[in-house]
LOGU-722332 format. One line per field, with one value per residue (C-alpha): residue number from 0; residue in one letter; x, z, y. Coordinates in nm, 4 decimals. Layout:
REM LOGU-722332
pos: [NUM	...]
code: [A	...]
u: [X	...]
w: [Z	...]
v: [Y	...]
REM end
This chain:
REM LOGU-722332
pos: [0	1	2	3	4	5	6	7	8	9	10	11	12	13	14	15	16	17	18	19	20	21	22	23	24	25	26	27	28	29	30	31	32	33	34	35	36	37	38	39	40	41	42	43	44	45	46	47	48	49	50	51	52	53	54	55	56	57	58	59	60	61	62	63	64	65	66	67	68	69	70	71	72	73	74	75	76	77	78	79	80	81	82	83	84	85	86	87	88	89	90	91	92	93	94	95	96	97	98	99	100	101	102	103	104	105	106	107	108	109	110	111	112	113	114	115	116	117	118	119	120	121	122	123	124	125	126	127	128	129	130	131	132	133	134	135	136	137	138	139	140	141	142	143	144	145	146	147	148	149	150	151	152	153	154	155	156	157	158	159	160	161	162	163	164	165	166	167	168	169	170	171	172	173	174	175	176	177	178	179	180	181	182	183	184	185	186	187	188	189	190	191	192	193	194	195	196	197	198	199	200	201	202	203	204	205	206	207	208	209	210	211	212	213	214	215	216	217	218	219	220	221	222	223	224	225	226	227	228	229	230	231	232	233	234	235	236	237	238	239	240	241	242	243	244	245	246	247	248	249	250	251	252	253	254	255	256	257	258	259	260	261	262	263	264	265	266	267	268	269	270	271	272	273	274	275	276	277	278	279	280	281	282	283	284	285	286	287	288	289	290	291	292	293	294	295	296	297	298	299]
code: [M	K	N	I	S	K	F	L	C	I	T	T	I	F	L	I	S	S	I	I	Y	A	E	D	V	N	Q	G	K	A	A	V	I	L	D	V	S	R	H	A	F	I	Q	N	E	K	A	N	F	N	G	V	Y	P	V	R	I	T	W	K	K	P	V	N	D	N	P	V	S	Y	H	I	Q	R	S	L	R	S	G	T	G	F	S	Q	I	N	T	T	A	L	P	A	N	G	P	F	N	D	F	Y	F	Y	D	A	A	E	G	I	Y	T	Y	I	D	R	N	E	T	A	T	A	G	I	K	Y	Y	Y	R	I	I	N	L	N	R	Q	G	E	N	F	P	S	N	E	K	V	G	W	G	A	L	T	H	E	K	F	F	Y	E	F	N	K	S	Y	A	S	A	I	Y	N	L	T	L	M	H	K	P	R	D	L	N	K	L	G	T	E	I	K	Y	G	T	I	S	G	Q	I	Y	Y	N	A	R	I	Q	G	F	G	G	D	I	T	V	T	T	T	N	Y	C	D	F	Y	I	E	N	D	P	A	K	G	P	Y	F	I	L	N	G	D	S	G	S	T	A	N	M	S	G	N	G	M	M	K	P	V	T	I	T	C	T	G	M	Y	P	G	T	V	F	H	G	N	V	V	L	R	R	G	T	V	A	G	G	T	Y	G	V	T	P	E	G	F	P	R	A	E	L	S	Y	T	L	G	Y	L	F	M]
u: [-9.4710	-9.4453	-9.2092	-8.9842	-8.9740	-8.8964	-8.6165	-8.4646	-8.4787	-8.3070	-8.0435	-7.9700	-7.9367	-7.7035	-7.4795	-7.4586	-7.3839	-7.1127	-6.9461	-6.9573	-6.8235	-6.5387	-6.4484	-6.4451	-6.2270	-5.9827	-5.9684	-5.6097	-5.4724	-5.3896	-5.0782	-5.1278	-4.9769	-4.8446	-4.7434	-4.6895	-4.4636	-4.5922	-4.3477	-4.0828	-3.7050	-3.5700	-3.1994	-2.9717	-3.2501	-3.2426	-3.5207	-3.6394	-3.6146	-3.9327	-3.7820	-3.9864	-3.8322	-3.9337	-4.2128	-4.1538	-4.4114	-4.3979	-4.6105	-4.6386	-4.7106	-5.0647	-5.1681	-5.3133	-5.1028	-4.7389	-4.6827	-4.4214	-4.3902	-4.5385	-4.6344	-4.6661	-4.9494	-5.0022	-5.2894	-5.3823	-5.7285	-5.8576	-6.0086	-5.9438	-5.6906	-5.4084	-5.1077	-4.7997	-4.4832	-4.2243	-4.0812	-4.0385	-4.2046	-4.0591	-3.9732	-4.0956	-3.7639	-3.5383	-3.2996	-3.3283	-3.1604	-3.1467	-3.5129	-3.6686	-3.5674	-3.6926	-3.6528	-3.6616	-3.6740	-3.9905	-4.1318	-4.1644	-4.1086	-4.0099	-4.0254	-3.8951	-4.0975	-3.8537	-4.1270	-3.9532	-4.2811	-4.3982	-4.4842	-4.5518	-4.9066	-5.0190	-5.1250	-5.0572	-5.2526	-5.0781	-5.1689	-4.9805	-5.0736	-4.9381	-4.9207	-4.9131	-4.8074	-5.1628	-5.1563	-5.3995	-5.3472	-5.4968	-5.4988	-5.4015	-5.5554	-5.4923	-5.2935	-5.2074	-4.8685	-4.6441	-4.2786	-4.1105	-3.9879	-3.6363	-3.5702	-3.5959	-3.9206	-4.0706	-3.9885	-4.1363	-4.4641	-4.4729	-4.4323	-4.7347	-4.9510	-4.7780	-4.7910	-5.1625	-5.2036	-4.9886	-5.1709	-5.4950	-5.3823	-5.4552	-5.2610	-4.9255	-4.9692	-5.0531	-4.8212	-4.6939	-4.5215	-4.7388	-5.0475	-4.9187	-4.9537	-5.2362	-5.3890	-5.6054	-5.7186	-5.8022	-5.9402	-5.8266	-6.0437	-6.0567	-5.9587	-5.7799	-5.6678	-5.3714	-5.3070	-5.1089	-4.9805	-4.7464	-4.6363	-4.3694	-4.0957	-3.8240	-3.6773	-3.8144	-4.0960	-4.2040	-4.4224	-4.5759	-4.7592	-4.9180	-5.0910	-5.3249	-5.4428	-5.4364	-5.5187	-5.6254	-5.5821	-5.6935	-5.4691	-5.5443	-5.8324	-6.0262	-6.1742	-6.1822	-5.8008	-5.7495	-5.5667	-5.2423	-5.0483	-5.1813	-4.9733	-4.9141	-4.6620	-4.5068	-4.3035	-4.2394	-3.9536	-3.7892	-3.6243	-3.5052	-3.6641	-3.4726	-3.6206	-3.2937	-3.3203	-3.3875	-3.6768	-3.7770	-3.6176	-3.9412	-4.0693	-4.3745	-4.4841	-4.6525	-4.8907	-5.0993	-4.9484	-4.5901	-4.5133	-4.2100	-4.0876	-3.9488	-3.7298	-3.6978	-3.4553	-3.1440	-3.2958	-3.1641	-3.3773	-3.2549	-3.4935	-3.7804	-3.6836	-3.5347	-3.1716	-2.9517	-2.9194	-3.0922	-3.4169	-3.3888	-3.5998	-3.6740	-3.9109	-4.0221	-3.7678	-3.4869	-3.2063	-3.2418	-3.0932	-3.0134	-3.1563	-3.0543	-3.2769	-3.3086	-3.5503	-3.7893	-4.0004	-4.1708	-4.1227	-4.1625]
w: [-2.1757	-2.4585	-2.6459	-2.3373	-2.2955	-2.6626	-2.6365	-2.3318	-2.5034	-2.8187	-2.6064	-2.4103	-2.7291	-2.8734	-2.5640	-2.5568	-2.9296	-2.8820	-2.6083	-2.8168	-3.1180	-2.9113	-2.7808	-3.1352	-3.2592	-2.9675	-2.9909	-3.0267	-2.9918	-2.6211	-2.4730	-2.2773	-1.9293	-1.8877	-1.5244	-1.2239	-0.9611	-0.6139	-0.3213	-0.5769	-0.5536	-0.8362	-0.9066	-0.8379	-0.6968	-0.3565	-0.1085	-0.0284	0.3117	0.4230	0.3551	0.0374	-0.2890	-0.6386	-0.8517	-1.2012	-1.4778	-1.8097	-2.1202	-2.4956	-2.7637	-2.9019	-3.1665	-3.4015	-3.3331	-3.3314	-3.0310	-3.0320	-2.6536	-2.3285	-1.9892	-1.6688	-1.4313	-1.0716	-0.8268	-0.4746	-0.5989	-0.8773	-1.1743	-1.0601	-0.9244	-1.1647	-1.1995	-1.4189	-1.2490	-1.5282	-1.5478	-1.9275	-2.2016	-2.2561	-2.6289	-2.7823	-2.9666	-2.6826	-2.5576	-2.2793	-1.9380	-1.6099	-1.5203	-1.8695	-2.1151	-2.4036	-2.4881	-2.8687	-2.8918	-2.6801	-2.7661	-2.3976	-2.2366	-1.8696	-1.6334	-1.2750	-1.0433	-0.7776	-0.5678	-0.2876	-0.1030	-0.1148	0.2283	0.3601	0.3462	0.0494	-0.2900	-0.6010	-0.9270	-1.2605	-1.6207	-1.9379	-2.1651	-2.5189	-2.7550	-3.1352	-3.4133	-3.4554	-3.0984	-2.9799	-2.6446	-2.5145	-2.1607	-2.1115	-1.8849	-1.5133	-1.2809	-0.9120	-0.7505	-0.4563	-0.3649	-0.1491	0.1987	0.3399	0.5930	0.8793	0.7528	0.6847	1.0408	1.1785	0.9881	1.0819	1.4475	1.4318	1.3379	1.5671	1.8661	1.8071	1.8223	2.1370	2.3160	2.2438	2.4926	2.8627	3.0465	2.9062	3.0585	3.4117	3.6699	3.8331	3.6508	3.7993	3.6851	3.3283	3.3212	3.1218	2.7766	2.5872	2.2344	2.1047	1.7644	1.5110	1.4291	1.0648	1.0637	1.2366	1.5909	1.8271	2.0630	2.3866	2.6199	2.9156	3.1361	3.3847	3.2325	3.4622	3.6530	3.4165	3.1837	2.8285	2.6273	2.2895	2.0778	1.7492	1.4973	1.2393	0.9595	1.2162	1.0859	1.2593	0.9867	0.6321	0.3868	0.4350	0.6628	0.3480	0.3279	-0.0524	-0.0583	0.1364	0.4552	0.5495	0.7253	0.7720	1.0256	1.0361	1.2495	1.5918	1.8385	2.2072	2.4458	2.6940	3.0042	3.3532	3.6766	3.6453	3.3021	3.1177	2.7977	2.4249	2.1943	2.0100	1.6705	1.4778	1.2007	1.1405	0.7777	0.6574	0.3638	0.2538	0.1233	0.2162	0.2139	0.4037	0.7139	1.0581	1.2469	1.6254	1.7196	1.7680	2.0231	2.3809	2.6921	3.0247	3.3182	3.0792	2.8480	2.4992	2.5651	2.2812	1.9479	1.6154	1.4273	1.0870	0.8538	0.4935	0.2842	-0.0182	-0.3000	-0.0742	0.1022	0.4764	0.7009	1.0709	1.2545	1.6026	1.8932	1.9718	1.6795	1.8449	2.1509	2.2101	2.5750	2.6859]
v: [-1.6286	-1.8807	-1.6482	-1.6154	-1.9948	-2.0357	-1.7765	-1.9462	-2.2836	-2.1493	-1.9728	-2.2921	-2.4949	-2.2300	-2.2330	-2.6113	-2.6190	-2.3562	-2.5602	-2.8780	-2.6868	-2.5386	-2.8834	-3.0206	-2.7338	-2.7725	-3.1500	-3.2625	-2.9089	-2.9308	-3.0895	-3.4117	-3.4400	-3.7931	-3.7805	-3.5549	-3.7081	-3.7928	-3.8208	-3.9261	-3.9343	-3.7162	-3.7590	-3.4608	-3.2443	-3.0751	-3.0112	-2.6598	-2.4888	-2.6697	-3.0127	-3.0731	-3.1949	-3.0729	-3.2170	-3.3584	-3.2927	-3.4812	-3.4233	-3.4743	-3.2165	-3.1880	-3.4365	-3.1738	-2.8650	-2.7536	-2.5281	-2.2568	-2.2642	-2.3890	-2.2469	-2.4503	-2.3628	-2.4712	-2.4409	-2.5454	-2.6423	-2.8615	-2.6797	-2.3232	-2.0767	-2.1666	-1.9368	-1.9572	-2.0862	-2.0533	-1.7008	-1.7083	-1.9116	-2.2604	-2.2855	-2.6096	-2.6538	-2.5404	-2.4282	-2.6841	-2.6930	-2.8858	-2.8163	-2.8192	-3.0891	-3.3032	-3.6709	-3.6699	-4.0505	-4.0678	-3.7260	-3.6386	-3.2985	-3.2706	-2.9754	-2.9779	-2.7562	-2.6339	-2.4813	-2.2926	-2.2393	-2.6031	-2.7431	-3.0927	-3.2193	-3.0075	-3.1399	-2.9311	-2.9360	-2.8828	-2.8130	-2.7129	-2.4229	-2.4521	-2.1551	-2.1859	-1.9469	-1.8181	-1.6858	-1.9499	-2.1202	-2.4409	-2.5857	-2.9493	-3.2065	-3.1587	-3.3840	-3.3665	-3.4196	-3.3330	-3.3490	-3.6108	-3.5187	-3.5250	-3.8003	-3.5518	-3.3985	-3.7408	-3.8468	-3.5250	-3.5736	-3.9421	-3.8482	-3.6182	-3.9150	-4.1643	-3.9307	-3.8848	-4.2635	-4.2949	-4.0139	-4.1981	-4.4643	-4.4311	-4.7044	-4.5926	-4.2486	-4.3575	-4.1910	-4.5142	-4.7986	-5.0730	-4.8851	-4.9007	-5.2802	-5.4326	-5.4357	-5.1907	-5.1122	-4.7663	-4.6695	-4.4125	-4.1137	-4.2223	-4.5889	-4.8733	-4.9379	-4.9224	-5.2141	-5.1784	-5.4466	-5.3987	-5.6868	-5.7823	-5.9956	-6.1316	-5.8381	-5.5791	-5.4933	-5.5612	-5.3212	-5.3971	-5.1405	-5.2468	-5.0213	-5.1710	-4.9390	-4.6594	-4.3094	-3.9881	-3.7248	-3.6501	-3.4641	-3.0932	-3.2035	-3.2954	-3.6485	-3.6197	-3.5950	-3.9161	-4.0234	-3.8480	-4.1277	-4.4821	-4.6761	-5.0508	-5.2340	-5.2675	-5.0693	-5.1169	-5.1775	-5.4100	-5.2650	-5.3578	-5.2361	-4.9077	-4.8438	-4.9039	-5.1028	-5.0832	-5.0266	-5.3429	-5.4214	-5.3776	-5.1514	-4.9333	-4.9087	-4.5903	-4.5598	-4.2655	-3.9423	-4.0315	-4.4066	-4.5283	-4.7090	-4.6263	-4.8760	-4.8352	-5.1113	-4.8968	-4.6608	-4.6747	-4.6205	-4.4886	-4.4571	-4.5147	-4.2307	-4.2293	-4.1393	-4.2628	-4.4382	-4.3778	-4.4279	-4.5972	-4.3809	-4.4831	-4.2710	-4.4737	-4.4505	-4.3242	-4.5110	-4.5609	-4.2915	-4.3177	-4.0168	-3.9136	-4.0166	-3.6450	-3.6162	-3.8612	-3.8111	-4.1457	-4.2371	-4.5984]
REM end
């Protein structure tokens, strides 16, 4: 028994020493990822069929090695499941092109991942593998990123979260207009609250809806990945007794995976239903775009 314990102890020490030795040998021989873009506007790039823009990866060569080429790897999970995304090796000295280039002054490589299968709400993990003349290859550090959304896709994803907040209310969904009057507060599944107030004003009605740090969903339903959309700001409407009017000229600010804003003030109401105008949609880093009322479904 003592001999077995001694053997196990020696084996454990050997394994630990081997790992430490390997780390020492590899030190400075792996590329260093500087940044992986997150919901970023990248000049001259187009979104894929799913409304998701490419991701930009930047890195520097190893401190203690001179790679011949690089491979880019991507995974849906941290630390495992990586697969190569470049079809051919990326030569360290070029040739370069519109998706793989090098800033000689800064010593920074850039690769644009035009992931045609990327979808909204998914984080992607990246690492670089550099290969040297001895045939050795070393994995870099790992960083997470995701592409920005088109204005239409951003608005669609925003509406998922905002609709969830609106459907949490009860007074707004009463069958008769007079029954909709009053005030209530409901709370998000994850955080925050939504405030509702409807009152008679002159010969019509006034509705105010305010979200404060409101969130119902995690990214990929995983608390460790953080909140999907966090909503802050106002919406609402003013209308006459026939339900004709306008949504209020106010803005909802989104934080979380896809920061941005949605402005409601140009939307027309007829008989209490959205019937004309535009929503002003501004994903962070992009210019504002006016999207048709037909893309919205919020009825007030």
